[in-house]
C-alpha positions as CSV (number, residue, x, y, z in Angstrom):
1,M,102.7,117.4,124.4
2,A,103.8,116.8,127.9
3,T,107.4,115.4,127.9
4,T,106.7,112.4,129.6
5,E,104.6,111.1,126.5
6,L,108.1,111.7,124.5
7,G,110.0,109.8,127.5
8,A,107.5,107.3,127.7
9,A,107.8,106.5,124.0
10,L,111.9,106.5,123.8
11,R,111.7,104.0,126.2
12,R,109.2,101.9,124.2
13,W,111.0,102.1,121.3
14,R,114.4,101.5,123.0
15,D,112.9,98.3,124.1
16,Q,111.9,97.1,120.6
17,V,115.1,97.8,119.0
18,S,117.1,94.3,119.4
19,P,120.6,94.8,119.4
20,G,121.7,92.2,117.1
21,T,119.6,93.9,114.7
22,V,121.9,97.3,115.0
23,G,125.1,95.3,114.8
24,L,125.7,95.8,118.7
25,P,126.3,91.9,120.5
26,V,123.6,90.4,122.0
27,G,126.0,87.9,124.0
28,G,126.1,88.7,128.0
29,H,123.0,89.0,130.7
30,R,120.5,91.0,129.7
31,R,117.6,92.2,131.6
32,A,115.7,93.2,128.2
33,A,115.8,92.2,124.7
34,G,115.9,95.9,123.7
35,L,118.5,98.4,124.2
36,R,120.4,99.6,127.0
37,R,120.6,103.3,127.3
38,E,124.1,103.3,127.1
39,E,123.7,101.0,123.6
40,L,121.3,104.0,122.3
41,A,123.6,106.8,123.2
42,Q,126.3,104.8,121.8
43,L,124.6,104.5,118.6
44,A,123.0,108.4,118.4
45,G,125.9,110.1,119.8
46,I,124.2,111.7,122.9
47,S,125.1,111.8,126.7
48,V,123.8,108.8,128.7
49,D,122.7,111.5,131.3
50,Y,120.3,113.2,128.3
51,I,118.9,110.4,127.3
52,T,118.2,109.5,131.1
53,R,116.5,112.6,131.2
54,L,114.4,112.8,127.8
55,E,112.9,109.0,129.6
56,Q,112.4,110.4,132.8
57,G,110.7,114.1,131.6
58,R,113.7,115.9,133.2
59,A,114.7,117.2,129.5
60,T,113.0,119.4,127.7
61,N,113.1,121.1,124.7
62,P,115.4,118.8,122.3
63,S,116.8,119.9,119.6
64,A,115.9,118.8,115.9
65,Q,119.2,117.3,115.6
66,V,119.1,115.5,118.4
67,V,115.6,114.1,117.8
68,E,116.9,113.3,114.0
69,A,119.8,111.3,115.8
70,L,117.6,109.5,117.9
71,A,115.1,108.7,115.2
72,R,118.0,107.4,113.3
73,A,119.6,105.1,116.3
74,L,116.2,103.6,117.0
75,R,115.4,102.6,112.9
76,L,112.3,104.7,113.4
77,S,109.8,104.1,110.0
78,T,108.7,107.2,108.6
79,G,105.6,107.5,110.5
80,G,107.8,107.0,113.8
81,R,109.9,109.5,112.9
82,A,107.2,112.4,112.3
83,H,105.4,110.8,115.8
84,L,108.8,111.6,117.7
85,F,108.9,115.0,115.9
86,Q,105.2,115.9,117.1
87,L,106.3,114.3,121.2
88,A,108.8,116.9,120.9
89,G,107.2,120.0,119.8
90,L,108.9,119.9,116.2
91,V,108.0,120.8,113.3
92,L,109.4,117.9,111.1
93,P,112.2,119.2,108.9
94,G,110.3,119.8,105.0
95,P,111.2,119.6,101.5
96,D,113.4,122.8,101.6
97,T,115.7,121.4,104.3
98,V,118.9,119.2,103.6
99,S,117.3,115.5,104.5
100,A,119.1,113.5,107.3
101,Y,116.6,110.4,107.1
102,I,118.1,107.3,106.6
103,T,115.1,105.1,105.3
104,P,114.9,101.6,106.3
105,S,115.8,100.4,103.1
106,V,119.4,101.7,103.3
107,R,119.7,100.5,106.6
108,R,119.1,97.1,105.5
109,M,121.6,97.7,102.3
110,M,124.1,98.6,104.9
111,D,123.4,95.6,107.4
112,R,124.4,93.0,104.7
113,L,127.4,95.0,103.6
114,A,128.7,94.5,107.0
115,G,132.5,93.2,105.6
116,T,132.5,96.5,103.2
117,P,133.7,99.7,104.3
118,V,129.9,102.3,104.0
119,A,128.9,105.0,105.2
120,V,125.7,107.6,104.3
121,F,125.8,111.2,104.0
122,D,123.4,114.1,103.8
123,A,123.4,116.5,100.6
124,A,125.8,118.8,102.3
125,W,128.2,116.1,103.3
126,T,127.6,115.2,106.9
127,Q,128.0,111.9,108.2
128,L,125.2,110.2,109.0
129,L,125.8,106.6,109.8
130,A,128.9,105.1,109.3
131,N,129.4,100.8,109.7
132,P,132.5,99.3,112.1
133,L,134.5,98.9,108.9
134,Y,134.2,102.2,107.5
135,T,135.1,103.5,111.2
136,A,137.6,100.9,111.3
137,L,139.1,102.2,107.8
138,L,139.0,105.9,108.4
139,G,138.7,106.6,112.0
140,E,135.9,108.0,113.6
141,W,134.8,111.6,113.6
142,H,133.3,114.3,116.2
143,G,132.0,117.3,116.7
144,N,132.4,120.0,112.7
145,D,134.4,117.2,111.4
146,L,131.6,114.7,110.4
147,N,131.1,117.2,108.0
148,A,133.5,115.7,104.9
149,V,134.0,119.4,103.5
150,W,134.7,121.2,106.7
151,R,137.4,118.2,107.3
152,N,139.3,118.4,104.0
153,F,139.6,122.6,104.5
154,L,139.7,123.0,108.4
155,G,139.5,119.8,110.3
156,A,143.0,117.5,111.1
157,G,142.9,115.4,107.7
158,T,142.6,111.7,107.2
159,R,143.7,109.3,106.4
160,V,143.4,108.9,102.7
161,R,147.0,109.9,101.2
162,H,146.8,113.0,99.1
163,T,149.3,115.2,96.9
164,P,148.7,118.4,96.6
165,E,146.9,118.6,93.0
166,S,144.5,115.4,94.0
167,L,143.7,117.2,97.3
168,G,143.5,120.6,95.5
169,A,141.0,118.9,93.0
170,L,138.6,117.2,95.4
171,R,138.0,120.3,97.7
172,T,137.0,121.9,94.6
173,A,134.6,119.2,93.4
174,Q,133.3,119.2,96.9
175,V,133.1,123.4,97.2
176,A,131.0,122.8,93.6
177,D,128.8,120.1,94.9
178,L,128.5,122.0,98.2
179,R,126.8,125.1,96.4
180,S,124.4,123.0,94.1
181,T,123.1,121.2,97.6
182,A,123.0,125.0,98.9
183,S,120.9,126.2,95.5
184,R,118.9,123.5,96.3
185,Y,117.9,123.8,99.9
186,P,118.3,128.1,100.4
187,A,116.1,127.5,103.3
188,D,118.1,125.6,105.3
189,Q,120.0,127.4,108.3
190,R,122.6,124.9,109.1
191,L,123.4,124.8,105.8
192,Q,123.7,128.8,105.4
193,H,125.7,128.6,109.2
194,L,128.3,125.6,107.5
195,V,129.1,127.6,104.1
196,S,129.1,131.2,105.9
197,E,131.9,129.4,108.6
198,L,133.8,127.9,106.1
199,R,134.3,131.0,104.0
200,A,135.1,133.2,107.2
201,A,137.6,130.4,108.5
202,S,139.4,129.3,105.3
203,A,140.4,132.0,102.5
204,E,141.1,128.4,100.0
205,F,137.2,127.8,100.2
206,D,136.1,131.9,100.4
207,E,138.1,132.2,96.3
208,L,136.3,128.7,95.2
209,W,132.9,129.8,96.8
210,E,133.3,133.0,94.9
211,S,134.7,131.5,91.6
212,G,131.7,129.4,91.4
213,V,132.9,126.1,90.3
214,V,131.4,123.3,88.6
215,G,131.2,119.7,89.3
216,R,130.5,116.9,91.8
217,H,132.0,114.9,94.1
218,Q,132.8,111.5,91.9
219,S,134.2,107.9,92.8
220,A,137.7,107.5,93.0
221,R,141.0,105.1,93.6
222,K,142.4,105.9,96.9
223,T,145.2,104.9,99.2
224,I,144.4,104.9,102.9
225,D,147.4,104.9,105.4
226,H,146.1,102.7,108.1
227,P,148.0,102.8,111.3
228,H,147.9,99.1,111.7
229,V,147.6,97.3,108.8
230,G,149.3,99.4,106.2
231,A,148.5,101.1,103.1
232,L,145.4,100.3,101.3
233,T,144.4,101.0,97.9
234,L,140.5,100.7,97.3
235,D,137.7,101.8,94.9
236,C,135.9,104.6,96.5
237,D,132.2,105.1,95.0
238,V,129.4,107.6,95.4
239,L,125.9,106.1,94.9
240,G,122.9,108.2,95.1
241,V,119.5,107.5,96.6
242,A,117.0,108.2,94.3
243,G,114.4,110.7,96.4
244,N,116.0,111.2,99.3
245,D,119.7,112.9,97.8
246,L,121.4,110.9,100.7
247,R,125.0,109.8,99.4
248,I,126.9,106.1,100.2
249,M,130.4,106.1,99.8
250,V,131.7,102.3,99.4
251,Y,135.3,101.4,99.5
252,T,135.8,97.9,97.7
253,A,139.0,96.0,97.2
254,E,140.5,94.1,93.7
255,P,139.7,90.6,94.6
256,G,143.2,88.5,94.6
257,T,145.3,91.6,95.8
258,Q,147.6,92.8,99.0
259,D,144.9,95.6,99.6
260,A,141.8,92.8,99.8
261,E,143.7,90.6,102.3
262,R,144.4,93.7,104.6
263,L,140.9,94.8,104.0
264,A,139.7,91.4,105.3
265,L,142.3,91.6,108.5
266,L,140.5,94.7,109.2
267,A,137.0,93.4,109.0
268,V,138.5,90.6,111.4
269,V,139.7,92.7,114.2
270,G,139.1,96.2,113.3
271,T,136.3,96.7,115.7
272,Q,138.7,95.7,118.6
273,A,142.1,96.6,118.6
274,L,142.4,98.5,115.2
275,T,140.3,101.0,115.5
276,G,142.8,103.8,117.2
């Protein structure tokens, strides 16, 4: 279909999303009740210029990754997401590829857990969505570092404190989990590319992959060295979404502890001064 149809639909959906429903401030003078282009760009991880060109029909052939990111940011229903892919001239991802779709029910659950660090990952451990407190706790990721496996083998590291033994156990579990995902989605080219790059760039990953390790990335108790509030020892639970193959990572503190106090402090100021 014509790109102007895509642009008109994006503008219409953007106008229908209240900033408050996506965790954005609603104060100040607003000419419309919906999202500004800058806000949609922030939520989707796409440049404002590209969204402008899409809406004006000056950009053609958006990638499936861009369309998926827009569908998530706009909180489209299953039908709306399918329509957006159709307008973009793309085939909706099928059951043989890793899904990046976040259901409305998972969105609502995250909205209700604003005081808890929560992030959603796909089956290949690529972060799809994180609430502000999760980002304040662990930092903001971009590019390849959005994938937790890549980050732990080739990235700049994380704020999670590790011993050589605990890091080795985490990497082994991640490789095993990624192998399981690859067996479920053999036609997913992005997943194949991720595995190929990891095998080429990391001798440790390649050795673990060749060894055929088995297992899953499981819940654990982790200490996070935050640059502003200090060390927090938290329970990290990984929850699965039945029928969707999403992973929800949740951090909680034991009530009445110094860790709970520090997490509460981070919840108050973490999205402002403590996001470095």
